[in-house]
N, C-alpha and C positions, 0 to 999 in steps of 0.2 A: 802167712804162715808164722806164729808166734815163736820168738827167739826164747822165752823163758817159759818153764814148766811153774803153774802155780800148785802151792801143795794143798792139800785137804783141807788143813787148819786155817791157811790164807783165804782161801775159796770161801770156808764158812763164815769166817768175819766178814769178808767183803758181800755176802748176802745177807748178813744181818745188819750191816750199816745202811746198805740199799733197798731195804725192805720196810714198807709202811709198818708202824707199830699203831697199834690201836690203843687208845688209852683204857687204862682200867682203875679200880680202884680210886685212890684219891688223885692219881696223876693231874688230870684234868684241874682241880682247884691249885696244885703245886705248880702248874704252867703259867695259871693266870697271877699266883702271888709273885711269880718272877716277872713277868710281862709288867704287874704293877709297880714293882719297886724300882725296874729299869725304866719306866716312865717318870717317876719320882726324881731319880736320878739325871736323867735327860732334862727334866725343868731345874734342876739347881744348874746343872751345867749351862742352860741358855740363860739363866738369871744371873749366873756369875762370870761370864765370860763373853767379850764381843762378837758377835757373827765374824767368819772367817774360816779358813780353810783348816785351822786347827781345831776351831769348835765343830766343824762338820766331820772332821776325822774322829773327834772324841766320840761324836753320835753314832757315826757307822760302826765304829768299835764296840759301842755298848748294844748295838742291835746283836753283832756277831755274838757277843759274850751271853746274850739273853736267848739266842739260837742255841749255842753250843750247851747252855746251861740245861735247856729243854731236852736238848737231844741226849744228854747225860741220863736223864730220868727216862725216855721213851727206850733208848738203846740199852742202857745198863740195868733196867730191872726186867725181870721176867714175869710174866702173866702165871701165875701158878695154876690155872684153870687150862693153859696151853701146854702143849706136849713139847 
């Protein structure tokens, strides 16, 4: 039995965050641009820092940043052709 009631606005936000958002328009190209720039930065990080925990953490965080940036596009932009 749930302890808390989820309001309609929160339920809608959760549904939006955990639903697949098919790319539209130029989104696919922008996803790729973000990934390419992240790859460039990952390369610089690996070329300029010694292997180790800090380098691995930097690369992990870069992956995380890339995913969040792409999520901003997927979740934040509404397809004008969808209701």
